[in-house]
Structure formats: C-alpha cells, structure tokens
C-alpha positions as CSV (number, residue, x, y, z in Angstrom):
1,M,0.0,0.0,0.0
2,I,2.8,2.4,0.9
3,K,4.6,1.7,-2.4
4,R,1.3,2.2,-4.3
5,N,0.7,5.6,-2.6
6,L,4.3,6.7,-3.3
7,W,3.8,5.7,-7.0
8,L,0.6,7.7,-7.2
9,C,2.3,10.7,-5.6
10,L,5.2,10.5,-8.1
11,V,2.7,10.4,-11.0
12,F,0.8,13.4,-9.6
13,I,4.1,15.4,-9.2
14,I,5.1,14.6,-12.8
15,L,1.6,15.7,-14.1
16,L,1.8,18.8,-12.0
17,S,5.2,19.7,-13.4
18,A,4.0,19.2,-17.0
19,C,1.1,21.5,-16.4
20,A,3.3,24.1,-14.9
21,E,5.7,23.9,-17.9
22,N,2.7,24.4,-20.2
23,T,1.5,27.4,-18.2
24,L,4.9,29.0,-18.3
25,G,5.3,28.2,-22.0
26,A,2.1,30.0,-22.7
27,S,3.7,33.3,-21.6
28,K,7.0,32.9,-23.4
29,Y,6.2,35.9,-25.6
30,A,3.9,38.9,-25.2
31,L,2.3,41.4,-27.5
32,V,2.1,45.0,-26.4
33,V,-0.9,46.7,-28.0
34,G,-1.7,50.3,-28.5
35,A,-5.4,51.1,-29.3
36,G,-8.1,53.8,-29.2
37,R,-11.4,53.0,-27.7
38,G,-14.8,54.7,-27.9
39,K,-16.2,57.5,-30.0
40,L,-13.8,59.9,-31.6
41,L,-14.7,62.9,-29.4
42,F,-14.9,60.8,-26.2
43,G,-12.4,58.1,-26.9
44,H,-9.4,57.2,-24.9
45,R,-6.1,55.5,-25.6
46,V,-5.1,52.2,-24.0
47,V,-1.9,50.2,-23.9
48,Y,-2.0,46.6,-22.7
49,A,-0.1,43.3,-23.0
50,V,-1.5,39.9,-24.0
51,D,0.1,36.6,-24.5
52,E,-0.1,34.6,-27.7
53,Y,-3.4,33.1,-26.5
54,G,-5.1,36.5,-25.7
55,N,-4.7,36.3,-21.9
56,L,-4.1,39.7,-20.3
57,L,-0.6,40.0,-18.8
58,N,0.5,42.0,-15.8
59,L,3.8,43.4,-17.1
60,E,6.0,46.3,-16.3
61,I,5.4,48.4,-19.4
62,P,5.2,52.2,-19.8
63,K,1.8,53.8,-19.3
64,E,-0.3,55.0,-22.1
65,E,0.9,58.6,-21.8
66,E,4.6,57.4,-21.9
67,L,4.5,55.5,-25.1
68,G,4.2,57.2,-28.5
69,N,3.9,55.5,-31.9
70,N,5.3,52.1,-33.0
71,P,7.5,51.4,-29.9
72,E,10.2,48.7,-30.2
73,W,12.2,47.1,-27.5
74,S,15.9,46.8,-28.0
75,P,17.3,43.3,-28.4
76,D,18.4,43.2,-24.8
77,G,15.1,44.6,-23.6
78,E,16.6,47.5,-21.7
79,W,15.5,50.3,-24.0
80,I,12.4,51.3,-26.0
81,A,12.6,53.3,-29.2
82,H,9.4,55.2,-30.2
83,S,8.1,58.2,-32.1
84,Y,6.9,60.7,-29.5
85,L,5.4,64.1,-29.5
86,N,7.9,66.8,-28.5
87,P,7.4,69.0,-25.4
88,N,5.7,72.3,-26.5
89,P,5.2,71.0,-30.0
90,K,5.1,73.4,-32.9
91,S,2.5,71.4,-34.7
92,A,0.4,68.2,-34.5
93,S,3.2,66.4,-36.4
94,D,6.1,67.7,-34.3
95,Y,7.5,64.2,-33.4
96,D,11.0,62.9,-32.9
97,I,12.5,59.5,-32.1
98,Y,13.1,59.0,-28.4
99,I,14.6,56.1,-26.5
100,I,13.4,55.4,-23.0
101,D,14.8,53.2,-20.3
102,S,12.4,50.2,-19.9
103,R,13.2,50.1,-16.2
104,N,12.9,53.8,-15.6
105,Q,10.5,55.7,-17.9
106,N,11.7,59.0,-16.5
107,N,15.0,58.4,-18.4
108,S,13.9,59.5,-21.9
109,I,16.5,60.6,-24.5
110,R,15.6,62.5,-27.7
111,I,17.8,61.1,-30.5
112,T,16.6,62.9,-33.6
113,Q,16.5,66.6,-34.4
114,N,15.3,68.7,-37.4
115,L,13.5,65.8,-39.1
116,I,9.9,65.8,-40.1
117,S,7.7,63.2,-38.5
118,P,10.3,60.4,-38.0
119,N,8.5,57.1,-37.3
120,A,8.7,53.3,-37.1
121,P,12.1,52.9,-35.4
122,D,13.7,49.4,-35.6
123,W,16.8,48.3,-33.7
124,S,19.7,46.6,-35.4
125,P,20.3,43.0,-34.2
126,N,23.4,44.1,-32.2
127,G,21.4,46.9,-30.6
128,T,23.8,49.7,-31.6
129,Q,21.8,51.3,-34.5
130,I,18.3,52.4,-35.1
131,V,16.7,52.6,-38.6
132,F,13.6,54.7,-39.2
133,Y,11.9,56.8,-41.8
134,A,11.1,60.5,-42.0
135,Y,9.7,63.0,-44.5
136,D,12.3,64.9,-46.6
137,A,10.9,68.4,-47.5
138,D,13.4,68.8,-50.3
139,S,12.5,65.7,-52.2
140,R,8.9,65.7,-51.0
141,D,9.3,62.1,-50.2
142,F,9.9,59.8,-47.2
143,G,13.4,58.6,-46.6
144,I,15.0,55.8,-44.6
145,Y,17.7,56.9,-42.1
146,L,20.3,55.1,-40.0
147,L,21.4,56.4,-36.6
148,E,24.3,55.0,-34.5
149,V,23.2,55.1,-30.9
150,K,26.0,53.1,-29.1
151,C,27.6,56.2,-27.6
152,I,24.2,57.4,-26.2
153,L,23.5,54.0,-24.6
154,Q,26.9,54.1,-23.0
155,G,26.0,57.4,-21.3
156,E,28.3,59.6,-23.3
157,N,27.6,63.2,-24.2
158,C,27.2,62.8,-27.9
159,T,24.8,63.9,-30.7
160,P,25.2,61.4,-33.6
161,E,23.7,62.5,-36.9
162,P,21.4,60.3,-38.9
163,T,22.6,59.0,-42.2
164,F,20.2,59.0,-45.2
165,L,20.0,55.5,-46.7
166,I,17.3,55.4,-49.4
167,S,13.9,56.7,-50.2
168,G,11.1,54.6,-48.7
169,D,9.4,53.8,-45.4
170,Y,8.7,51.1,-42.8
171,P,12.2,49.5,-42.7
172,D,13.1,46.2,-41.0
173,W,16.6,44.8,-40.4
174,S,17.7,41.4,-41.6
175,P,18.8,39.2,-38.7
176,D,22.5,39.4,-39.7
177,G,22.3,43.3,-39.7
178,K,23.6,43.5,-43.3
179,K,20.4,44.4,-45.2
180,I,17.1,46.2,-44.7
181,V,13.7,45.4,-46.2
182,Y,11.5,48.4,-46.9
183,R,8.6,49.7,-48.9
184,D,9.2,51.9,-51.9
185,R,6.4,54.4,-51.1
186,A,6.0,55.7,-54.6
187,R,5.6,52.3,-56.2
188,S,4.0,50.5,-53.2
189,E,6.5,47.7,-53.7
190,I,8.9,45.9,-51.4
191,Y,12.6,46.1,-51.8
192,I,15.8,45.0,-50.0
193,V,18.8,47.3,-49.7
194,D,22.3,46.5,-48.7
195,V,23.3,48.7,-45.8
196,Q,26.9,49.2,-46.9
197,N,26.0,49.6,-50.6
198,P,22.6,51.4,-50.7
199,G,22.8,51.5,-54.5
200,E,22.2,47.7,-54.5
201,T,18.5,47.0,-54.2
202,V,16.3,44.0,-55.0
203,K,12.6,44.1,-55.6
204,I,10.9,41.1,-53.9
205,S,7.2,41.8,-54.6
206,E,7.1,41.5,-58.3
207,G,3.5,41.3,-59.7
208,L,1.8,41.1,-56.3
209,G,0.1,44.5,-56.4
210,S,0.2,47.3,-53.8
211,C,2.3,46.2,-50.9
212,S,3.3,47.3,-47.3
213,S,4.5,46.1,-43.9
214,P,7.6,44.1,-44.8
215,Q,9.0,41.9,-42.0
216,W,12.1,39.7,-42.0
217,S,11.6,36.3,-40.3
218,P,13.9,35.8,-37.3
219,D,15.9,33.1,-39.0
220,G,16.4,35.2,-42.1
221,I,14.9,32.6,-44.5
222,K,11.6,34.3,-45.4
223,I,10.1,37.8,-45.6
224,A,6.5,38.5,-45.0
225,F,4.4,41.4,-46.2
226,V,0.9,42.4,-47.2
227,C,-0.2,43.0,-50.8
228,N,-3.8,43.9,-51.7
229,E,-5.0,42.7,-48.3
230,T,-3.2,39.3,-48.7
231,V,-0.3,38.1,-46.6
232,Y,2.6,36.7,-48.6
233,I,5.9,35.2,-47.6
234,V,8.8,35.1,-50.1
235,D,12.5,34.2,-50.2
236,P,14.9,37.1,-49.7
237,D,15.5,37.2,-53.5
238,G,11.8,37.4,-54.1
239,G,11.4,33.8,-55.2
240,N,8.8,31.2,-54.1
241,P,6.0,33.6,-53.1
242,I,3.4,31.9,-51.0
243,N,-0.1,33.3,-50.3
244,L,-0.8,32.6,-46.6
245,M,-4.2,34.2,-46.3
246,S,-6.5,36.9,-47.5
247,G,-8.7,39.4,-45.7
248,S,-8.8,43.0,-44.7
249,L,-5.6,43.4,-42.8
250,Y,-2.4,45.4,-42.4
251,L,0.7,45.6,-40.1
252,L,2.2,42.2,-39.5
253,K,5.1,41.0,-37.3
254,W,6.8,37.7,-36.8
255,S,7.0,36.3,-33.3
256,P,10.5,36.2,-31.9
257,D,10.8,32.5,-32.4
258,G,9.5,32.7,-36.0
259,K,6.7,30.2,-35.4
260,K,3.8,32.7,-35.5
261,I,2.8,35.9,-37.4
262,A,0.6,38.5,-35.8
263,F,-1.4,41.0,-37.8
264,I,-4.2,43.5,-37.6
265,G,-7.6,42.6,-39.2
266,T,-11.1,44.0,-39.4
267,E,-14.7,42.8,-39.5
268,A,-13.9,41.0,-42.7
269,L,-12.3,38.4,-40.5
270,D,-14.8,38.7,-37.6
271,P,-18.2,40.3,-38.0
272,N,-18.4,41.0,-34.3
273,L,-16.0,43.9,-34.9
274,G,-18.3,47.0,-35.2
275,Q,-18.2,50.5,-36.6
276,V,-17.4,52.6,-33.6
277,L,-15.2,55.6,-34.4
278,D,-17.1,58.6,-35.8
279,L,-15.2,60.8,-38.2
280,E,-17.7,62.3,-40.5
281,G,-19.0,58.8,-40.9
282,T,-17.6,55.6,-39.3
283,I,-14.4,53.7,-39.0
284,G,-14.3,50.0,-38.3
285,S,-12.9,48.5,-35.2
286,T,-9.9,46.3,-35.6
287,A,-8.3,43.4,-33.7
288,V,-4.9,41.6,-33.5
289,Y,-4.9,38.1,-34.9
290,I,-2.2,35.5,-34.8
291,M,-1.5,32.5,-37.1
292,D,1.1,29.9,-37.7
293,A,4.0,30.9,-40.0
294,N,2.4,28.7,-42.7
295,G,-0.9,30.5,-42.5
296,A,-2.8,27.9,-40.5
297,N,-4.7,28.3,-37.3
298,V,-5.8,31.9,-37.6
299,V,-7.0,33.1,-34.1
300,R,-8.1,36.5,-32.9
301,I,-6.4,37.4,-29.6
302,T,-7.5,40.9,-28.7
303,K,-11.0,40.8,-27.1
304,S,-12.6,44.2,-27.5
305,N,-15.1,44.8,-30.3
306,E,-14.9,48.5,-29.9
307,E,-11.2,49.5,-30.3
308,S,-9.0,50.5,-33.2
309,I,-5.5,49.0,-33.1
310,G,-2.9,51.7,-33.8
311,W,0.2,49.4,-33.3
312,F,1.5,46.3,-31.6
313,T,4.9,44.7,-31.0
314,W,6.2,41.4,-29.7
315,F,8.8,41.1,-27.0
316,P,10.1,38.1,-24.9
317,T,8.8,38.1,-21.3
318,G,10.4,35.1,-19.6
319,N,8.1,33.7,-17.0
320,V,5.2,36.0,-16.3
321,Q,1.8,35.7,-14.6
322,T,-1.5,36.4,-16.3
323,K,-4.1,38.6,-14.6
C-alpha cells in the first residue's frame, strides 16, 4: 500500500510539473498593443499586453501617456525606441524618435533633431543602430535613415547625426544586420537594400500589387508582407511567393521564435467587430490576430469589439503571470 501511494504521488508530481511547464510556456512571448477605444470625441487610448493566447498579462510596461507610436524594445530589452510628440510641440506632427529606459520611464532621451515626423524605429540586431523613416521636404518624399546610438546607450555626451540611406518607409533589419527590407512608397513595392551599398536594391514583390508592412523572419529565411489585403511570404531574393491568407488586414510582425505571425484585421475576419469611431462617418474596429507561420490556425487574440488598433509589437517576457 505504501509503495502504491508513493507511486501515485510520483505520477501526480510529474503531471503537475508538466502542467506548470505548459503554463509558463504560454507566456513565453507577449504582444504590447496600443489602441483607441470609444467614440472619436470621447475616446481614450489604451496600452496593454497579452500573451499569444489572448490572456491579459500584468507586465511592467510604460503607461499610455509614456508611449508614442510604434515602440520597439531593444534586443536586450533595456531600451524602448518610439516616435513621440515633443514637449511644447510646434504642430500636431512635431514628433521625434526617443529612447526610454524600460526600467525607468523618466529616463527619456531624444535622439533625432530637425527631421519631419520620424517614425517606425527598428533596432539593429546588435542593438547599436536604429533605422527609421522621416519626411524629406526637399525631395517631398519619405526617406530611410540610420542612426548610430552606441555612444548614447553608454551614457556619453554625444549627438550622432542620422545618415540617409534610401527613399522609402517602414524599414526592417535582416537578422544578420547587413540588409534592410522596406517599402518603396511611390511604387508601393517591397525592396531590399544593402546597408553598406545602398545602390544595390532587389525588388521582392514582383507582380503582387500594392504592398506594405515588410518583415524579415527571425531566421532570415523568409520575408512576410501584405499586398492587396493578402499576406505573402517570399525568399529574400523574391522567389517562391506563397499566399498565406487573404482578408482586410495590415501591419504584421513575426513572433521572436519565428513560429507565428501576428497582424491587424477588421470585421472581414470577424463580423463582431463593429463600426465605432465617428469621423464624418464611421471607421471600423480592428483586432490583433495570430496565425502559424504557414498561414494555418488563424486566431483572434484581442477581445474588445470597440477599439481601433494603432500598433502592436512582440517582446520576450520570460516567466510572467496572467491577470
């Protein structure tokens, strides 16, 4: 009898350990979401975190008023780059790129000057450079810029100048840090540029229509983007295009392990999403969805039917607890 009880206890402990591992695994990555809720005149902004299953997470993230547009955590998780409205702004578009200490939101450093509406910062894989786009008044076009931030992160008194790379917007680094995928805004096509030789570009969205939101997979093998409301993945040379799914969607991002792709979708994917934001008419609510990297198992993960998603981003969390 004693041996039987000991055996049952051992089985129970093994099962409990397996359940605990599954629970922790469910919170391996989080998505931080920025959204607007309610009517336009009476709406409010929310920032919250969910795991890949849609569970709310209690994480130490900056408050709504401390995060601007399209924030991105540095590879080591210690800094957040975002486009933020300047103090005493001269206009509604008077933004710059700032980096804030993820452990101390009072430590905010402005890293761009004299650029028009810089946005969508993305950290280089080694965490020493930030790429972003901004409007160039001379060419009347958007351009992609590189900024070396190593001296700033080391606490030095320095003011590095951004380097113009190429015309375009929404840049994303390759995992090896040698190339950047971006959108040619004028043509609405996706290109890759060599960082050291910006004259060398490769178009990778041939014949796919109007495209946006390019993102390199974490292993560097594939690139995902949206063309005419359809998600495609292609090889870095533009070969082997695969149609993952269609629907009304935009802004996609690979999960850090490369197994999932998250994106924003509308009522075309879920009729429960209503028309809630009044602006001389109505604007549809949106939600964040997630799917396997091969396009299977599309699941909606944000719950509100009355919010418009402005941005979201992934970041590793370690072991966190759900609310």
